[in-house]
N, CA and C atoms of all chains as a GROMACS GRO file, in nm:
protein
  645
    1MET      N    1   8.846   9.789   8.848
    1MET     CA    2   8.730   9.906   8.817
    1MET      C    3   8.816  10.048   8.827
    2SER      N    4   8.921  10.087   8.777
    2SER     CA    5   8.950  10.198   8.781
    2SER      C    6   8.899  10.308   8.666
    3ILE      N    7   8.904  10.398   8.720
    3ILE     CA    8   8.818  10.522   8.591
    3ILE      C    9   8.877  10.631   8.620
    4VAL      N   10   8.954  10.654   8.430
    4VAL     CA   11   9.081  10.712   8.392
    4VAL      C   12   8.959  10.814   8.286
    5LYS      N   13   8.988  10.948   8.299
    5LYS     CA   14   8.900  10.992   8.189
    5LYS      C   15   8.893  11.158   8.197
    6ILE      N   16   8.856  11.245   8.067
    6ILE     CA   17   8.850  11.370   8.053
    6ILE      C   18   8.656  11.399   8.073
    7VAL      N   19   8.638  11.470   8.110
    7VAL     CA   20   8.458  11.499   8.081
    7VAL      C   21   8.436  11.612   8.094
    8GLU      N   22   8.293  11.670   8.038
    8GLU     CA   23   8.265  11.824   8.059
    8GLU      C   24   8.169  11.842   8.158
    9GLU      N   25   8.125  11.730   8.191
    9GLU     CA   26   8.007  11.747   8.270
    9GLU      C   27   8.094  11.777   8.417
   10PRO      N   28   8.010  11.788   8.552
   10PRO     CA   29   8.032  11.798   8.665
   10PRO      C   30   8.054  11.666   8.741
   11ILE      N   31   8.186  11.615   8.858
   11ILE     CA   32   8.249  11.558   8.848
   11ILE      C   33   8.148  11.462   8.941
   12ASP      N   34   8.086  11.412   8.946
   12ASP     CA   35   8.013  11.328   9.062
   12ASP      C   36   8.091  11.309   9.149
   13VAL      N   37   8.140  11.366   9.269
   13VAL     CA   38   8.277  11.375   9.431
   13VAL      C   39   8.193  11.253   9.447
   14ALA      N   40   8.068  11.230   9.520
   14ALA     CA   41   8.041  11.129   9.564
   14ALA      C   42   8.049  10.962   9.501
   15GLY      N   43   7.995  11.018   9.399
   15GLY     CA   44   8.022  10.839   9.306
   15GLY      C   45   8.106  10.774   9.311
   16LEU      N   46   8.211  10.912   9.308
   16LEU     CA   47   8.360  10.800   9.191
   16LEU      C   48   8.457  10.768   9.363
   17THR      N   49   8.396  10.826   9.467
   17THR     CA   50   8.431  10.788   9.615
   17THR      C   51   8.390  10.665   9.636
   18GLU      N   52   8.294  10.609   9.597
   18GLU     CA   53   8.216  10.461   9.626
   18GLU      C   54   8.254  10.362   9.545
   19SER      N   55   8.294  10.455   9.420
   19SER     CA   56   8.321  10.390   9.360
   19SER      C   57   8.501  10.332   9.368
   20LEU      N   58   8.586  10.342   9.498
   20LEU     CA   59   8.724  10.342   9.540
   20LEU      C   60   8.634  10.203   9.662
   21MET      N   61   8.535  10.193   9.668
   21MET     CA   62   8.517  10.096   9.817
   21MET      C   63   8.510   9.980   9.809
   22HIS      N   64   8.571   9.871   9.808
   22HIS     CA   65   8.606   9.786   9.814
   22HIS      C   66   8.660   9.662   9.925
   23ASP      N   67   8.631   9.624   9.979
   23ASP     CA   68   8.654   9.499  10.070
   23ASP      C   69   8.778   9.459  10.103
   24GLU      N   70   8.883   9.460   9.996
   24GLU     CA   71   9.055   9.418  10.020
   24GLU      C   72   9.123   9.562  10.054
   25TYR      N   73   9.056   9.686  10.050
   25TYR     CA   74   9.091   9.764  10.048
   25TYR      C   75   9.074   9.846  10.181
   26GLY      N   76   9.126   9.902  10.302
   26GLY     CA   77   9.129   9.939  10.404
   26GLY      C   78   9.176  10.143  10.414
   27GLY      N   79   9.201  10.177  10.281
   27GLY     CA   80   9.224  10.284  10.354
   27GLY      C   81   9.293  10.384  10.164
   28ILE      N   82   9.156  10.472  10.169
   28ILE     CA   83   9.117  10.560  10.028
   28ILE      C   84   9.115  10.742  10.109
   29ASP      N   85   9.235  10.746   9.982
   29ASP     CA   86   9.272  10.882   9.986
   29ASP      C   87   9.236  10.961   9.841
   30THR      N   88   9.173  11.089   9.873
   30THR     CA   89   9.124  11.119   9.768
   30THR      C   90   9.131  11.309   9.747
   31PHE      N   91   9.186  11.319   9.650
   31PHE     CA   92   9.225  11.471   9.677
   31PHE      C   93   9.156  11.537   9.524
   32ILE      N   94   9.074  11.669   9.572
   32ILE     CA   95   8.956  11.698   9.490
   32ILE      C   96   9.011  11.835   9.485
   33GLY      N   97   9.024  11.934   9.343
   33GLY     CA   98   9.118  12.028   9.293
   33GLY      C   99   8.982  12.144   9.290
   34THR      N  100   8.963  12.244   9.334
   34THR     CA  101   8.880  12.378   9.339
   34THR      C  102   8.886  12.485   9.278
   35ILE      N  103   8.808  12.601   9.217
   35ILE     CA  104   8.850  12.675   9.143
   35ILE      C  105   8.834  12.763   9.255
   36ARG      N  106   8.991  12.795   9.264
   36ARG     CA  107   8.980  12.903   9.417
   36ARG      C  108   8.968  13.073   9.325
   37GLN      N  109   8.865  13.098   9.455
   37GLN     CA  110   8.876  13.252   9.440
   37GLN      C  111   8.985  13.342   9.395
   38PHE      N  112   9.054  13.313   9.565
   38PHE     CA  113   9.192  13.404   9.549
   38PHE      C  114   9.282  13.346   9.519
   39THR      N  115   9.413  13.376   9.476
   39THR     CA  116   9.553  13.344   9.460
   39THR      C  117   9.661  13.467   9.522
   40ASP      N  118   9.701  13.467   9.624
   40ASP     CA  119   9.735  13.616   9.738
   40ASP      C  120   9.634  13.766   9.661
   41GLU      N  121   9.711  13.822   9.588
   41GLU     CA  122   9.571  13.992   9.539
   41GLU      C  123   9.517  13.913   9.467
   42VAL      N  124   9.528  13.823   9.384
   42VAL     CA  125   9.462  13.816   9.232
   42VAL      C  126   9.357  13.775   9.255
   43GLU      N  127   9.198  13.782   9.236
   43GLU     CA  128   9.093  13.704   9.260
   43GLU      C  129   9.068  13.708   9.032
   44THR      N  130   9.040  13.543   9.119
   44THR     CA  131   8.998  13.474   9.003
   44THR      C  132   8.822  13.471   8.951
   45GLU      N  133   8.776  13.520   8.821
   45GLU     CA  134   8.598  13.475   8.826
   45GLU      C  135   8.578  13.378   8.817
   46LYS      N  136   8.658  13.302   8.717
   46LYS     CA  137   8.621  13.197   8.641
   46LYS      C  138   8.752  13.104   8.583
   47ILE      N  139   8.754  12.978   8.535
   47ILE     CA  140   8.857  12.928   8.491
   47ILE      C  141   8.838  12.804   8.342
   48GLU      N  142   8.861  12.862   8.237
   48GLU     CA  143   8.833  12.724   8.149
   48GLU      C  144   8.946  12.678   8.121
   49TYR      N  145   8.913  12.567   8.124
   49TYR     CA  146   8.997  12.451   8.099
   49TYR      C  147   8.989  12.400   7.962
   50THR      N  148   9.116  12.378   7.839
   50THR     CA  149   9.110  12.274   7.726
   50THR      C  150   9.219  12.148   7.727
   51THR      N  151   9.186  12.100   7.688
   51THR     CA  152   9.260  11.994   7.657
   51THR      C  153   9.316  11.905   7.477
   52TYR      N  154   9.432  11.870   7.499
   52TYR     CA  155   9.438  11.792   7.380
   52TYR      C  156   9.412  11.655   7.433
   53LYS      N  157   9.232  11.578   7.442
   53LYS     CA  158   9.200  11.486   7.486
   53LYS      C  159   9.301  11.365   7.431
   54LYS      N  160   9.283  11.321   7.353
   54LYS     CA  161   9.336  11.173   7.361
   54LYS      C  162   9.480  11.179   7.386
   55MET      N  163   9.542  11.246   7.358
   55MET     CA  164   9.702  11.218   7.437
   55MET      C  165   9.660  11.262   7.598
   56ALA      N  166   9.608  11.362   7.694
   56ALA     CA  167   9.595  11.329   7.805
   56ALA      C  168   9.536  11.261   7.863
   57GLU      N  169   9.441  11.196   7.804
   57GLU     CA  170   9.404  11.073   7.858
   57GLU      C  171   9.468  10.968   7.844
   58LYS      N  172   9.552  10.926   7.753
   58LYS     CA  173   9.685  10.856   7.741
   58LYS      C  174   9.789  10.876   7.813
   59GLU      N  175   9.796  10.968   7.933
   59GLU     CA  176   9.908  11.035   8.014
   59GLU      C  177   9.848  10.985   8.146
   60MET      N  178   9.724  11.004   8.136
   60MET     CA  179   9.635  11.030   8.285
   60MET      C  180   9.695  10.846   8.281
   61HIS      N  181   9.646  10.746   8.182
   61HIS     CA  182   9.668  10.652   8.209
   61HIS      C  183   9.794  10.516   8.207
   62LYS      N  184   9.863  10.630   8.193
   62LYS     CA  185  10.022  10.595   8.194
   62LYS      C  186  10.040  10.604   8.348
   63LEU      N  187   9.995  10.677   8.435
   63LEU     CA  188  10.002  10.753   8.573
   63LEU      C  189   9.910  10.649   8.627
   64ALA      N  190   9.762  10.620   8.614
   64ALA     CA  191   9.726  10.501   8.689
   64ALA      C  192   9.788  10.347   8.658
   65ASP      N  193   9.846  10.341   8.540
   65ASP     CA  194   9.882  10.198   8.543
   65ASP      C  195   9.975  10.177   8.652
   66ILE      N  196  10.071  10.267   8.638
   66ILE     CA  197  10.208  10.243   8.811
   66ILE      C  198  10.096  10.259   8.930
   67VAL      N  199   9.972  10.264   8.960
   67VAL     CA  200   9.923  10.238   9.076
   67VAL      C  201   9.832  10.086   9.062
   68LEU      N  202   9.817  10.106   8.946
   68LEU     CA  203   9.748   9.975   8.968
   68LEU      C  204   9.845   9.831   8.968
   69ALA      N  205   9.942   9.857   8.888
   69ALA     CA  206  10.033   9.745   8.897
   69ALA      C  207  10.087   9.694   9.041
   70LYS      N  208  10.043   9.836   9.129
   70LYS     CA  209  10.124   9.833   9.300
   70LYS      C  210   9.953   9.711   9.350
   71GLY      N  211   9.914   9.708   9.271
   71GLY     CA  212   9.764   9.638   9.333
   71GLY      C  213   9.664   9.730   9.385
   72MET      N  214   9.704   9.820   9.383
   72MET     CA  215   9.570   9.957   9.423
   72MET      C  216   9.422  10.034   9.311
   73ASP      N  217   9.368  10.026   9.340
   73ASP     CA  218   9.286  10.137   9.240
   73ASP      C  219   9.275  10.280   9.261
   74VAL      N  220   9.225  10.340   9.141
   74VAL     CA  221   9.269  10.428   9.116
   74VAL      C  222   9.170  10.502   9.047
   75VAL      N  223   9.158  10.630   9.057
   75VAL     CA  224   9.010  10.760   9.025
   75VAL      C  225   9.048  10.873   8.942
   76MET      N  226   9.071  10.875   8.815
   76MET     CA  227   9.139  10.984   8.828
   76MET      C  228   9.051  11.078   8.683
   77VAL      N  229   8.996  11.170   8.718
   77VAL     CA  230   8.864  11.249   8.645
   77VAL      C  231   8.926  11.386   8.612
   78HIS      N  232   8.921  11.475   8.534
   78HIS     CA  233   8.933  11.620   8.470
   78HIS      C  234   8.844  11.661   8.408
   79ARG      N  235   8.760  11.783   8.450
   79ARG     CA  236   8.681  11.842   8.359
   79ARG      C  237   8.716  11.917   8.314
   80VAL      N  238   8.692  11.940   8.170
   80VAL     CA  239   8.669  12.070   8.103
   80VAL      C  240   8.656  12.136   8.106
   81GLY      N  241   8.611  12.251   8.028
   81GLY     CA  242   8.518  12.359   7.996
   81GLY      C  243   8.534  12.493   8.045
   82GLU      N  244   8.475  12.577   8.075
   82GLU     CA  245   8.418  12.669   8.154
   82GLU      C  246   8.370  12.652   8.310
   83LEU      N  247   8.469  12.623   8.429
   83LEU     CA  248   8.425  12.675   8.544
   83LEU      C  249   8.418  12.747   8.593
   84ALA      N  250   8.314  12.744   8.732
   84ALA     CA  251   8.260  12.884   8.835
   84ALA      C  252   8.351  12.858   8.987
   85LEU      N  253   8.369  12.954   9.057
   85LEU     CA  254   8.407  12.913   9.152
   85LEU      C  255   8.359  12.809   9.246
   86GLY      N  256   8.488  12.720   9.297
   86GLY     CA  257   8.456  12.616   9.383
   86GLY      C  258   8.412  12.548   9.326
   87GLU      N  259   8.403  12.481   9.163
   87GLU     CA  260   8.379  12.397   9.121
   87GLU      C  261   8.486  12.280   9.102
   88VAL      N  262   8.435  12.184   9.099
   88VAL     CA  263   8.562  12.069   9.070
   88VAL      C  264   8.634  12.070   8.960
   89ALA      N  265   8.721  12.060   8.966
   89ALA     CA  266   8.789  12.035   8.837
   89ALA      C  267   8.871  11.928   8.839
   90VAL      N  268   8.909  11.887   8.934
   90VAL     CA  269   9.000  11.707   8.918
   90VAL      C  270   8.983  11.676   9.077
   91PHE      N  271   8.958  11.511   8.982
   91PHE     CA  272   8.908  11.424   9.123
   91PHE      C  273   9.080  11.308   9.109
   92ILE      N  274   9.129  11.294   9.212
   92ILE     CA  275   9.202  11.205   9.227
   92ILE      C  276   9.180  11.092   9.341
   93GLY      N  277   9.186  10.971   9.280
   93GLY     CA  278   9.124  10.905   9.435
   93GLY      C  279   9.250  10.744   9.447
   94VAL      N  280   9.271  10.717   9.538
   94VAL     CA  281   9.366  10.578   9.514
   94VAL      C  282   9.294  10.524   9.680
   95ALA      N  283   9.244  10.426   9.617
   95ALA     CA  284   9.229  10.308   9.708
   95ALA      C  285   9.326  10.195   9.722
   96ALA      N  286   9.373  10.175   9.841
   96ALA     CA  287   9.496  10.076   9.901
   96ALA      C  288   9.456   9.984  10.039
   97PRO      N  289   9.543   9.883  10.015
   97PRO     CA  290   9.578   9.867  10.186
   97PRO      C  291   9.554   9.902  10.329
   98HIS      N  292   9.604  10.000  10.282
   98HIS     CA  293   9.667  10.046  10.407
   98HIS      C  294   9.717  10.212  10.346
   99ARG      N  295   9.728  10.338  10.482
   99ARG     CA  296   9.674  10.415  10.424
   99ARG      C  297   9.792  10.452  10.381
  100ALA      N  298   9.938  10.446  10.430
  100ALA     CA  299  10.020  10.508  10.382
  100ALA      C  300  10.073  10.491  10.219
  101GLU      N  301  10.023  10.379  10.178
  101GLU     CA  302  10.043  10.348  10.023
  101GLU      C  303   9.952  10.472   9.921
  102ALA      N  304   9.798  10.518  10.016
  102ALA     CA  305   9.716  10.516   9.922
  102ALA      C  306   9.786  10.725   9.955
  103PHE      N  307   9.766  10.771  10.021
  103PHE     CA  308   9.820  10.918  10.054
  103PHE      C  309   9.960  10.952   9.958
  104GLU      N  310  10.090  10.817   9.981
  104GLU     CA  311  10.153  10.881   9.858
  104GLU      C  312  10.131  10.897   9.709
  105ASN      N  313  10.018  10.744   9.695
  105ASN     CA  314  10.017  10.761   9.560
  105ASN      C  315   9.931  10.803   9.557
  106CYS      N  316   9.856  10.907   9.622
  106CYS     CA  317   9.709  10.991   9.549
  106CYS      C  318   9.769  11.072   9.519
  107GLN      N  319   9.907  11.160   9.629
  107GLN     CA  320   9.977  11.274   9.627
  107GLN      C  321  10.090  11.309   9.469
  108MET      N  322  10.117  11.136   9.437
  108MET     CA  323  10.198  11.143   9.302
  108MET      C  324  10.127  11.174   9.167
  109LEU      N  325  10.020  11.141   9.231
  109LEU     CA  326   9.903  11.158   9.087
  109LEU      C  327   9.873  11.256   9.043
  110ILE      N  328   9.851  11.339   9.089
  110ILE     CA  329   9.803  11.483   9.148
  110ILE      C  330   9.963  11.572   9.102
  111ASP      N  331  10.013  11.519   9.144
  111ASP     CA  332  10.189  11.631   9.162
  111ASP      C  333  10.256  11.543   8.981
  112THR      N  334  10.208  11.450   8.906
  112THR     CA  335  10.279  11.409   8.811
  112THR      C  336  10.148  11.478   8.683
  113LEU      N  337  10.025  11.453   8.738
  113LEU     CA  338   9.912  11.504   8.627
  113LEU      C  339   9.932  11.701   8.556
  114LYS      N  340  10.025  11.752   8.696
  114LYS     CA  341   9.966  11.905   8.652
  114LYS      C  342  10.112  11.940   8.634
  115LYS      N  343  10.242  11.872   8.553
  115LYS     CA  344  10.340  11.825   8.534
  115LYS      C  345  10.342  11.804   8.348
  116THR      N  346  10.279  11.681   8.380
  116THR     CA  347  10.269  11.582   8.208
  116THR      C  348  10.160  11.577   8.126
  117VAL      N  349  10.013  11.591   8.207
  117VAL     CA  350   9.894  11.603   8.151
  117VAL      C  351   9.871  11.706   8.000
  118PRO      N  352   9.822  11.698   7.890
  118PRO     CA  353   9.811  11.802   7.808
  118PRO      C  354   9.667  11.832   7.833
  119ILE      N  355   9.675  11.987   7.950
  119ILE     CA  356   9.546  12.047   8.016
  119ILE      C  357   9.640  12.158   8.030
  120TRP      N  358   9.492  12.292   7.973
  120TRP     CA  359   9.607  12.390   8.008
  120TRP      C  360   9.432  12.478   8.022
  121LYS      N  361   9.480  12.627   8.162
  121LYS     CA  362   9.366  12.661   8.220
  121LYS      C  363   9.381  12.783   8.151
  122LYS      N  364   9.295  12.848   8.125
  122LYS     CA  365   9.275  12.981   8.091
  122LYS      C  366   9.186  13.086   8.213
  123GLU      N  367   9.236  13.236   8.337
  123GLU     CA  368   9.235  13.223   8.491
  123GLU      C  369   9.164  13.363   8.382
  124TYR      N  370   9.024  13.350   8.397
  124TYR     CA  371   8.962  13.488   8.375
  124TYR      C  372   9.009  13.585   8.490
  125ASP      N  373   9.097  13.660   8.557
  125ASP     CA  374   9.046  13.709   8.675
  125ASP      C  375   9.072  13.861   8.660
  126LYS      N  376   9.022  13.936   8.795
  126LYS     CA  377   8.944  14.064   8.753
  126LYS      C  378   8.986  14.134   8.678
  127ASP      N  379   9.166  14.165   8.673
  127ASP     CA  380   9.189  14.288   8.625
  127ASP      C  381   9.273  14.200   8.492
  128LYS      N  382   9.284  14.050   8.436
  128LYS     CA  383   9.312  14.064   8.318
  128LYS      C  384   9.300  13.921   8.298
  129ILE      N  385   9.305  13.840   8.184
  129ILE     CA  386   9.341  13.715   8.112
  129ILE      C  387   9.485  13.659   8.206
  130ARG      N  388   9.503  13.572   8.278
  130ARG     CA  389   9.605  13.438   8.269
  130ARG      C  390   9.620  13.342   8.250
  131TRP      N  391   9.686  13.280   8.140
  131TRP     CA  392   9.673  13.196   8.073
  131TRP      C  393   9.764  13.080   8.180
  132GLY      N  394   9.731  12.983   8.231
  132GLY     CA  395   9.846  12.857   8.340
  132GLY      C  396   9.945  12.835   8.281
  133GLY      N  397  10.040  12.801   8.371
  133GLY     CA  398  10.186  12.746   8.362
  133GLY      C  399  10.315  12.900   8.265
  134LEU      N  400  10.253  13.010   8.205
  134LEU     CA  401  10.327  13.040   8.141
  134LEU      C  402  10.380  13.137   8.261
  135GLY      N  403  10.510  13.135   8.242
  135GLY     CA  404  10.580  13.318   8.308
  135GLY      C  405  10.531  13.443   8.216
  136GLU      N  406  10.515  13.473   8.266
  136GLU     CA  407  10.442  13.617   8.309
  136GLU      C  408  10.536  13.717   8.194
  137MET      N  409  10.225  11.939   5.659
  137MET     CA  410  10.188  11.919   5.748
  137MET      C  411  10.061  12.027   5.835
  138LYS      N  412   9.979  11.964   5.870
  138LYS     CA  413   9.889  12.046   6.000
  138LYS      C  414   9.968  12.016   6.129
  139VAL      N  415  10.008  12.139   6.179
  139VAL     CA  416  10.069  12.138   6.324
  139VAL      C  417   9.904  12.132   6.355
  140LYS      N  418   9.858  12.037   6.484
  140LYS     CA  419   9.818  12.047   6.629
  140LYS      C  420   9.876  12.227   6.696
  141LEU      N  421   9.769  12.283   6.732
  141LEU     CA  422   9.788  12.404   6.865
  141LEU      C  423   9.728  12.418   6.937
  142PHE      N  424   9.701  12.402   7.114
  142PHE     CA  425   9.683  12.456   7.182
  142PHE      C  426   9.688  12.583   7.286
  143SER      N  427   9.554  12.556   7.390
  143SER     CA  428   9.618  12.659   7.505
  143SER      C  429   9.683  12.803   7.437
  144VAL      N  430   9.722  12.886   7.440
  144VAL     CA  431   9.734  13.003   7.370
  144VAL      C  432   9.722  13.052   7.249
  145LEU      N  433   9.820  12.924   7.237
  145LEU     CA  434   9.889  12.925   7.060
  145LEU      C  435   9.792  12.868   6.976
  146ALA      N  436   9.618  12.863   7.035
  146ALA     CA  437   9.540  12.773   6.923
  146ALA      C  438   9.447  12.945   6.928
  147GLU      N  439   9.452  12.985   7.043
  147GLU     CA  440   9.356  13.086   7.062
  147GLU      C  441   9.420  13.165   6.941
  148LYS      N  442   9.546  13.295   6.954
  148LYS     CA  443   9.594  13.335   6.899
  148LYS      C  444   9.608  13.343   6.760
  149ILE      N  445   9.690  13.241   6.739
  149ILE     CA  446   9.683  13.144   6.598
  149ILE      C  447   9.651  13.073   6.547
  150GLY      N  448   9.558  12.991   6.587
  150GLY     CA  449   9.377  12.869   6.528
  150GLY      C  450   9.443  12.764   6.562
  151PRO      N  451   9.368  12.660   6.579
  151PRO     CA  452   9.385  12.557   6.631
  151PRO      C  453   9.427  12.436   6.588
  152THR      N  454   9.496  12.481   6.405
  152THR     CA  455   9.610  12.379   6.356
  152THR      C  456   9.716  12.533   6.264
  153ILE      N  457   9.835  12.514   6.236
  153ILE     CA  458   9.913  12.538   6.160
  153ILE      C  459   9.996  12.462   6.041
  154ASP      N  460  10.028  12.474   5.904
  154ASP     CA  461  10.057  12.428   5.814
  154ASP      C  462  10.149  12.459   5.806
  155LEU      N  463  10.281  12.364   5.816
  155LEU     CA  464  10.471  12.363   5.799
  155LEU      C  465  10.494  12.239   5.721
  156ASN      N  466  10.604  12.282   5.641
  156ASN     CA  467  10.674  12.209   5.548
  156ASN      C  468  10.753  12.185   5.621
  157LEU      N  469  10.768  12.078   5.663
  157LEU     CA  470  10.879  11.933   5.712
  157LEU      C  471  10.934  11.893   5.636
  158PRO      N  472  11.061  11.887   5.633
  158PRO     CA  473  11.133  11.777   5.591
  158PRO      C  474  11.150  11.635   5.628
  159ASP      N  475  11.183  11.515   5.510
  159ASP     CA  476  11.197  11.429   5.553
  159ASP      C  477  11.248  11.347   5.708
  160GLN      N  478  11.311  11.453   5.790
  160GLN     CA  479  11.373  11.392   5.884
  160GLN      C  480  11.404  11.584   6.002
  161PHE      N  481  11.360  11.499   6.113
  161PHE     CA  482  11.366  11.667   6.190
  161PHE      C  483  11.380  11.637   6.343
  162VAL      N  484  11.388  11.715   6.424
  162VAL     CA  485  11.372  11.732   6.538
  162VAL      C  486  11.295  11.798   6.568
  163ALA      N  487  11.251  11.808   6.730
  163ALA     CA  488  11.121  11.890   6.773
  163ALA      C  489  11.211  12.039   6.786
  164GLN      N  490  11.272  12.072   6.777
  164GLN     CA  491  11.302  12.204   6.747
  164GLN      C  492  11.274  12.274   6.630
  165ASP      N  493  11.316  12.210   6.547
  165ASP     CA  494  11.294  12.243   6.357
  165ASP      C  495  11.124  12.319   6.368
  166VAL      N  496  10.998  12.231   6.429
  166VAL     CA  497  10.923  12.242   6.444
  166VAL      C  498  10.896  12.388   6.490
  167LEU      N  499  10.912  12.350   6.625
  167LEU     CA  500  10.882  12.506   6.730
  167LEU      C  501  10.913  12.661   6.613
  168ASP      N  502  11.097  12.597   6.576
  168ASP     CA  503  11.203  12.703   6.475
  168ASP      C  504  11.085  12.822   6.383
  169GLN      N  505  11.037  12.632   6.303
  169GLN     CA  506  10.939  12.750   6.209
  169GLN      C  507  10.798  12.811   6.250
  170ILE      N  508  10.742  12.781   6.341
  170ILE     CA  509  10.652  12.844   6.370
  170ILE      C  510  10.674  12.993   6.481
  171LYS      N  511  10.801  12.979   6.503
  171LYS     CA  512  10.860  13.106   6.556
  171LYS      C  513  10.881  13.184   6.467
  172GLU      N  514  10.941  13.147   6.311
  172GLU     CA  515  10.946  13.212   6.208
  172GLU      C  516  10.808  13.298   6.161
  173LEU      N  517  10.715  13.200   6.176
  173LEU     CA  518  10.621  13.252   6.151
  173LEU      C  519  10.510  13.337   6.222
  174HIS      N  520  10.547  13.348   6.357
  174HIS     CA  521  10.460  13.406   6.461
  174HIS      C  522  10.596  13.464   6.536
  175PRO      N  523  10.679  13.530   6.530
  175PRO     CA  524  10.743  13.576   6.635
  175PRO      C  525  10.746  13.664   6.755
  176ASP      N  526  10.598  13.668   6.750
  176ASP     CA  527  10.521  13.712   6.916
  176ASP      C  528  10.523  13.643   7.015
  177TYR      N  529  10.470  13.487   6.938
  177TYR     CA  530  10.498  13.376   7.022
  177TYR      C  531  10.633  13.337   7.061
  178ALA      N  532  10.692  13.399   7.045
  178ALA     CA  533  10.831  13.336   7.120
  178ALA      C  534  10.840  13.226   7.204
  179ASN      N  535  10.823  13.357   7.290
  179ASN     CA  536  10.802  13.307   7.431
  179ASN      C  537  10.754  13.174   7.499
  180VAL      N  538  10.648  13.174   7.460
  180VAL     CA  539  10.552  13.039   7.483
  180VAL      C  540  10.620  12.898   7.406
  181LEU      N  541  10.686  12.953   7.258
  181LEU     CA  542  10.747  12.795   7.250
  181LEU      C  543  10.830  12.773   7.274
  182ASP      N  544  10.950  12.873   7.331
  182ASP     CA  545  11.024  12.849   7.390
  182ASP      C  546  11.004  12.718   7.523
  183GLN      N  547  10.846  12.755   7.554
  183GLN     CA  548  10.877  12.693   7.683
  183GLN      C  549  10.770  12.562   7.600
  184SER      N  550  10.750  12.521   7.486
  184SER     CA  551  10.658  12.422   7.503
  184SER      C  552  10.770  12.300   7.448
  185LEU      N  553  10.704  12.145   7.440
  185LEU     CA  554  10.680  12.064   7.422
  185LEU      C  555  10.660  12.039   7.262
  186VAL      N  556  10.676  11.897   7.176
  186VAL     CA  557  10.646  11.867   7.077
  186VAL      C  558  10.655  11.723   7.126
  187ALA      N  559  10.472  11.702   7.016
  187ALA     CA  560  10.445  11.606   7.103
  187ALA      C  561  10.441  11.490   6.922
  188VAL      N  562  10.462  11.409   6.882
  188VAL     CA  563  10.438  11.334   6.789
  188VAL      C  564  10.319  11.176   6.816
  189ASN      N  565  10.221  11.199   6.762
  189ASN     CA  566  10.167  11.081   6.708
  189ASN      C  567  10.087  11.045   6.944
  190GLU      N  568  10.075  11.196   7.025
  190GLU     CA  569  10.046  11.150   7.112
  190GLU      C  570  10.168  11.121   7.244
  191GLU      N  571  10.212  11.146   7.185
  191GLU     CA  572  10.410  11.107   7.261
  191GLU      C  573  10.481  11.232   7.278
  192TYR      N  574  10.503  11.257   7.437
  192TYR     CA  575  10.612  11.389   7.366
  192TYR      C  576  10.761  11.320   7.333
  193THR      N  577  10.795  11.423   7.286
  193THR     CA  578  10.946  11.374   7.190
  193THR      C  579  11.067  11.484   7.248
  194ASN      N  580  11.174  11.441   7.269
  194ASN     CA  581  11.286  11.520   7.323
  194ASN      C  582  11.371  11.538   7.195
  195ASP      N  583  11.479  11.498   7.222
  195ASP     CA  584  11.590  11.562   7.047
  195ASP      C  585  11.598  11.452   7.008
  196GLU      N  586  11.544  11.336   6.992
  196GLU     CA  587  11.537  11.314   6.908
  196GLU      C  588  11.505  11.310   6.771
  197SER      N  589  11.599  11.199   6.643
  197SER     CA  590  11.539  11.270   6.486
  197SER      C  591  11.417  11.177   6.502
  198ILE      N  592  11.315  11.242   6.401
  198ILE     CA  593  11.141  11.199   6.384
  198ILE      C  594  11.188  11.157   6.204
  199LYS      N  595  11.123  11.078   6.160
  199LYS     CA  596  11.105  11.085   6.021
  199LYS      C  597  10.956  11.097   6.014
  200LEU      N  598  10.968  11.191   5.897
  200LEU     CA  599  10.840  11.221   5.868
  200LEU      C  600  10.705  11.168   5.847
  201GLU      N  601  10.712  11.057   5.798
  201GLU     CA  602  10.647  10.898   5.700
  201GLU      C  603  10.563  10.847   5.836
  202SER      N  604  10.694  10.890   5.928
  202SER     CA  605  10.640  10.786   6.078
  202SER      C  606  10.532  10.888   6.171
  203VAL      N  607  10.492  10.995   6.123
  203VAL     CA  608  10.424  11.107   6.180
  203VAL      C  609  10.261  11.131   6.119
  204ASP      N  610  10.190  11.035   6.234
  204ASP     CA  611  10.065  11.035   6.180
  204ASP      C  612   9.997  11.154   6.275
  205GLU      N  613  10.051  11.241   6.373
  205GLU     CA  614   9.965  11.366   6.425
  205GLU      C  615  10.092  11.447   6.503
  206ILE      N  616  10.071  11.531   6.494
  206ILE     CA  617  10.202  11.646   6.541
  206ILE      C  618  10.131  11.790   6.647
  207ALA      N  619  10.181  11.784   6.745
  207ALA     CA  620  10.143  11.853   6.774
  207ALA      C  621  10.214  11.956   6.921
  208ILE      N  622  10.214  12.102   6.912
  208ILE     CA  623  10.273  12.218   7.008
  208ILE      C  624  10.190  12.173   7.170
  209ILE      N  625  10.310  12.098   7.252
  209ILE     CA  626  10.204  12.140   7.380
  209ILE      C  627  10.277  12.253   7.453
  210PRO      N  628  10.228  12.426   7.503
  210PRO     CA  629  10.247  12.433   7.572
  210PRO      C  630  10.299  12.365   7.754
  211PRO      N  631  10.342  12.488   7.789
  211PRO     CA  632  10.325  12.430   7.977
  211PRO      C  633  10.202  12.423   7.995
  212VAL      N  634  10.189  12.240   8.049
  212VAL     CA  635  10.058  12.239   8.158
  212VAL      C  636   9.983  12.284   8.223
  213SER      N  637   9.877  12.294   8.258
  213SER     CA  638   9.843  12.360   8.369
  213SER      C  639   9.704  12.334   8.419
  214GLY      N  640   9.725  12.155   8.375
  214GLY     CA  641   9.556  12.088   8.469
  214GLY      C  642   9.553  12.119   8.606
  215GLY      N  643   9.483  12.055   8.698
  215GLY     CA  644   9.448  11.996   8.833
  215GLY      C  645   9.404  12.135   8.863
   0.00000   0.00000   0.00000
């Protein structure tokens, strides 16, 4: 029942959370990444995400499969396009028999996604445009 | 061979770049060719990886005949 995809439309947080609820799982951990206004002194106005979609979904499936193989359920959804402040960019959810595994695997998924999945942010800040991931 | 570009490279150079790749090459050769054509983006290219057929490559030798798709992956920043 896992859901792994890149979308252009707004992420349905309630619906995705609901999809993780099954009788065999007692612990569901979710991570929701949203567009933040301030990073220290820098004020962000919006973020545009782009992706190499085929490869990104492939990389996301590789990660999801690790967790699915442990008998848990997984949701990984990333949105691309132009996102306003407060909008949801990414939703990660893990449903497991117990909370410890849910916490641990949810954190592994978001941490690894940020390192390996080909998605890029172009940050429109008040002072200038910044490309995520690049050293200045 | 058309090489796909993304993020800042796509915006500054274009969505693809045409390269003449030999029958056998490594990822660094691809990055070096683009650097020669666009020295302004050497800094980004030095931080980029090369994906062949939607898989990351390292230092392995790549046969041109096995390549369906090749892409430059600048540092990712999803989430």
